[in-house]
Every structure is written in structure tokens, then in C-alpha cells.
C-alpha positions in Angstrom: 0.1 0.0 0.0 2.7 2.4 0.9 4.3 1.7 -2.5 1.2 2.8 -4.3 0.9 6.0 -2.2 4.5 6.8 -2.9 4.1 6.2 -6.5 1.0 8.6 -6.6 3.0 11.1 -4.8 5.7 10.8 -7.4 3.3 11.2 -10.2 1.7 14.4 -8.7 5.2 15.6 -8.1 6.1 15.3 -11.7 2.8 16.8 -12.8 3.4 19.7 -10.4 6.9 20.3 -12.1 5.4 20.1 -15.5 2.7 22.6 -14.6 5.3 25.0 -12.9 7.6 24.7 -16.0 4.9 25.4 -18.5 3.6 28.5 -16.4 7.2 29.7 -16.2 7.6 29.4 -20.0 4.3 31.2 -20.7 5.1 33.9 -18.1 8.5 34.6 -19.8 7.0 34.6 -23.3 4.3 37.0 -22.4 6.3 39.1 -20.0 3.5 38.9 -17.4 2.8 36.3 -14.7 0.7 33.5 -16.2 -0.7 30.8 -13.9 -2.7 27.8 -15.4 -5.8 27.0 -13.3 -6.1 23.3 -12.0 -9.5 23.0 -14.1 -7.7 24.1 -17.3 -5.0 21.6 -16.7 -7.5 18.8 -16.1 -9.4 19.8 -19.2 -6.4 19.8 -21.5 -5.7 16.2 -20.5 -9.3 14.8 -20.8 -12.2 17.1 -21.6 -14.8 14.5 -20.4 -13.5 14.1 -16.9 -14.8 17.4 -15.5 -18.4 16.6 -16.7 -18.1 13.0 -15.3 -16.7 14.3 -12.0 -19.5 16.8 -11.7 -22.2 14.2 -12.5 -20.8 11.7 -10.0 -20.5 14.5 -7.3 -23.9 15.8 -7.8 -25.4 12.2 -7.8 -23.5 11.0 -4.7 -22.8 13.9 -2.5 -24.7 17.1 -1.4 -24.6 19.8 -4.0 -22.6 22.3 -1.9 -19.5 19.9 -2.3 -19.2 20.5 -5.9 -20.5 24.1 -5.9 -18.4 25.1 -2.9 -15.2 23.1 -2.8 -14.7 21.6 -6.3 -15.3 24.9 -8.0 -12.9 26.5 -5.7 -10.3 23.9 -6.3 -10.7 24.0 -10.2 -9.7 27.7 -10.0 -6.5 27.2 -7.9 -3.1 27.1 -9.7 -2.4 23.8 -11.2 1.2 23.5 -9.8 -0.1 24.2 -6.2 -2.8 21.6 -6.3 -0.4 18.9 -7.7 2.2 19.8 -5.2 -0.3 19.6 -2.4 -1.5 16.2 -3.5 1.9 15.0 -3.8 2.7 16.1 -0.3 -0.6 14.5 1.0 0.2 11.2 -0.6 3.9 11.4 0.8 2.6 12.1 4.3 0.0 9.1 4.0 2.9 6.7 2.9 5.5 8.0 5.5 6.8 5.4 8.0 8.4 6.7 11.1 11.6 5.2 12.3 11.3 3.4 15.8 12.0 5.6 18.8 14.6 3.1 20.1 16.7 3.1 16.8 17.2 0.5 14.1 18.9 -2.3 16.1 16.5 -2.9 18.8 15.0 -6.3 19.4 
């Protein structure tokens, strides 16, 4: 299970890096700060996924979940959302060292 969480953390870290590089390239090219929203990044990968997520969310969750949280999340910068998800999965996969050390019985 930890391997899967670490792998997802790596994938989200790669996505955050790619989104950050694309934002920096566009910012340098246009000479203004350009930040791609998370919704636009998801839409560029698969246009149907946002409609499917909205349909699923409205069918199985209260409407304020999609109207409040999901719409707010879709407007945030893509690199920040991907970086936050990477950190979340890394924290879930983290295993603490024993307090007594490595060589305890």
C-alpha cells in the first residue's frame, strides 16, 4: 500500500513540476505572470473528466460539495494543487523510524 501511495506522490510531483515549467515558460514569453488553473490543466488532459466528476459528485454527494469546494479547487493554480496532492500522498505513505533505533529487538 505504501508503494502505491509513494508512486502516486511521485506522479503528482512530476505533474506539479511540468505545470510549473509550463507556467514559467508562458510567463517569460508573455512578460506577465501566467498561472494555469487546475481546471484548465485537467481539461487539457481529458475534456470529459470534469463533466463526469460533476455528474458523479452531484449524484452521490450534497450539491454544496461541488458548488463550493470543487469549483474553488478548479480555480487554484495547477502546480499548487498537484504539489499539495503530492505532499498529501507522501505523508500518508510515511513510515516513522522506531523511537529506540534500528537495532532494537
